[in-house]
C-alpha positions as CSV (number, residue, x, y, z in Angstrom):
1,X,-12.2,10.8,27.5
2,X,-9.1,12.2,25.9
3,X,-9.3,16.0,25.9
4,X,-5.7,16.7,24.8
5,X,-2.7,14.7,23.4
6,X,0.3,15.3,25.6
7,X,3.4,13.9,24.0
8,X,5.1,13.9,27.4
9,X,2.9,11.0,28.4
10,X,4.8,7.8,27.7
11,X,1.8,6.0,26.2
12,X,1.0,8.9,23.9
13,X,4.7,9.0,22.8
14,X,4.7,5.3,22.2
15,X,1.5,5.6,20.1
16,X,3.0,8.5,18.2
17,X,6.1,6.4,17.2
18,X,4.0,3.4,16.1
19,X,1.5,5.7,14.3
20,X,4.4,7.5,12.5
21,X,5.6,4.1,11.2
22,X,2.2,2.8,10.1
23,X,1.8,4.8,6.8
24,X,5.3,3.6,5.7
25,X,4.5,0.0,6.4
26,X,1.2,0.4,4.6
27,X,2.9,1.9,1.6
28,X,5.5,-0.8,1.5
29,X,3.0,-3.6,1.8
30,X,0.9,-2.1,-1.0
31,X,3.9,-1.6,-3.3
32,X,5.0,-5.2,-2.6
33,X,1.4,-6.3,-3.4
34,X,1.5,-4.5,-6.7
35,X,4.8,-6.2,-7.6
36,X,3.4,-9.6,-6.7
37,X,0.2,-9.1,-8.8
38,X,2.2,-7.8,-11.7
39,X,4.5,-10.8,-11.6
40,X,1.4,-13.1,-11.7
41,X,0.2,-11.1,-14.8
42,X,3.5,-11.3,-16.5
43,X,3.6,-15.1,-16.0
44,X,0.2,-15.4,-17.6
45,X,1.1,-13.2,-20.5
46,X,4.3,-15.2,-21.1
47,X,2.2,-18.3,-21.1
48,X,-0.4,-16.9,-23.6
49,X,1.9,-15.1,-26.0
50,X,3.5,-18.2,-27.7
51,X,0.0,-19.6,-28.3
52,X,-1.4,-16.3,-29.6
53,X,1.6,-15.6,-31.9
54,X,2.3,-19.2,-32.8
55,X,0.7,-21.4,-35.4
56,X,-2.4,-22.1,-33.2
57,X,-3.4,-18.4,-33.4
58,X,-5.3,-18.7,-30.1
59,X,-7.4,-15.7,-29.1
60,X,-6.2,-13.9,-25.9
61,X,-7.8,-15.1,-22.7
62,X,-8.8,-11.7,-21.3
63,X,-11.0,-13.1,-18.6
64,X,-8.1,-15.1,-17.1
65,X,-6.0,-11.9,-16.9
66,X,-8.9,-10.0,-15.3
67,X,-9.4,-12.9,-12.8
68,X,-5.7,-12.9,-11.9
69,X,-5.8,-9.1,-11.3
70,X,-9.0,-9.2,-9.3
71,X,-7.9,-12.2,-7.1
72,X,-4.5,-10.7,-6.5
73,X,-5.9,-7.3,-5.5
74,X,-8.3,-8.9,-3.0
75,X,-5.7,-11.4,-1.7
76,X,-2.8,-8.9,-1.4
77,X,-4.8,-6.1,0.3
78,X,-5.7,-8.2,3.4
79,X,-2.6,-7.4,5.4
80,X,-2.6,-3.6,4.7
81,X,-6.3,-3.5,5.4
82,X,-5.9,-5.4,8.6
83,X,-3.1,-3.0,9.7
84,X,-5.4,0.0,9.2
85,X,-8.4,-1.5,10.9
86,X,-6.8,-3.5,13.7
87,X,-3.9,-1.2,14.9
88,X,-6.2,1.5,16.5
89,X,-8.2,-1.3,18.1
90,X,-5.1,-3.1,19.5
91,X,-3.6,0.2,20.7
92,X,-6.9,1.3,22.3
93,X,-7.9,-2.0,24.0
94,X,-4.4,-3.2,24.6
95,X,-2.6,-0.1,25.8
96,X,-5.3,2.5,26.5
97,X,-6.9,5.5,25.1
98,X,-3.8,7.7,25.3
99,X,-1.8,5.2,23.2
100,X,-4.6,5.1,20.6
101,X,-4.7,8.9,20.5
102,X,-1.0,9.0,19.9
103,X,-1.2,6.3,17.3
104,X,-3.8,8.2,15.3
105,X,-2.0,11.5,15.7
106,X,1.3,10.0,14.6
107,X,-0.3,8.3,11.6
108,X,-2.0,11.5,10.5
109,X,1.1,13.7,10.6
110,X,3.3,11.0,9.0
111,X,0.7,10.4,6.3
112,X,0.6,14.0,5.2
113,X,4.4,14.0,4.8
114,X,4.3,10.7,2.9
115,X,1.5,11.9,0.6
116,X,3.4,15.1,-0.3
117,X,6.6,13.1,-0.9
118,X,4.8,10.5,-3.0
119,X,3.0,13.0,-5.2
120,X,6.3,14.9,-5.9
121,X,8.0,11.6,-6.6
122,X,5.3,10.5,-9.0
123,X,5.5,13.8,-10.9
124,X,9.3,13.4,-11.2
125,X,8.9,9.9,-12.5
126,X,6.3,11.1,-15.0
127,X,8.5,14.0,-16.2
128,X,11.5,11.7,-16.6
129,X,9.4,9.3,-18.6
130,X,8.3,12.1,-20.9
131,X,11.9,13.3,-21.2
132,X,13.2,9.8,-22.2
133,X,10.3,9.3,-24.6
134,X,11.0,12.6,-26.3
135,X,14.5,11.4,-27.1
């Protein structure tokens, strides 16, 4: 039973360090996944556009695009999902309850900072897009 998280304990401190890194790894993997899925979609659109705009006048294959998006989202989220599910289990069973407590504490504190940073960054990107669109 863990009643307190003492950062002077080496296993707690180790867990804190790994926990603080986890949200950044998760964010990086998900951003990479979005890029990969978007690339698959662009390839499909580049393949369809000449047939749609050309003499054939083919109808767009929306179902193929939806299938690409759905399959990519399921395939690409396996690694980030495994990180979230398995890391507390590995820390707890492999290194003990103190390491797991440190990992969860570090992830929580780091996630709050990352969430604030990402929300501010998203707002800045949105404002810059509006500024550019306005001319």
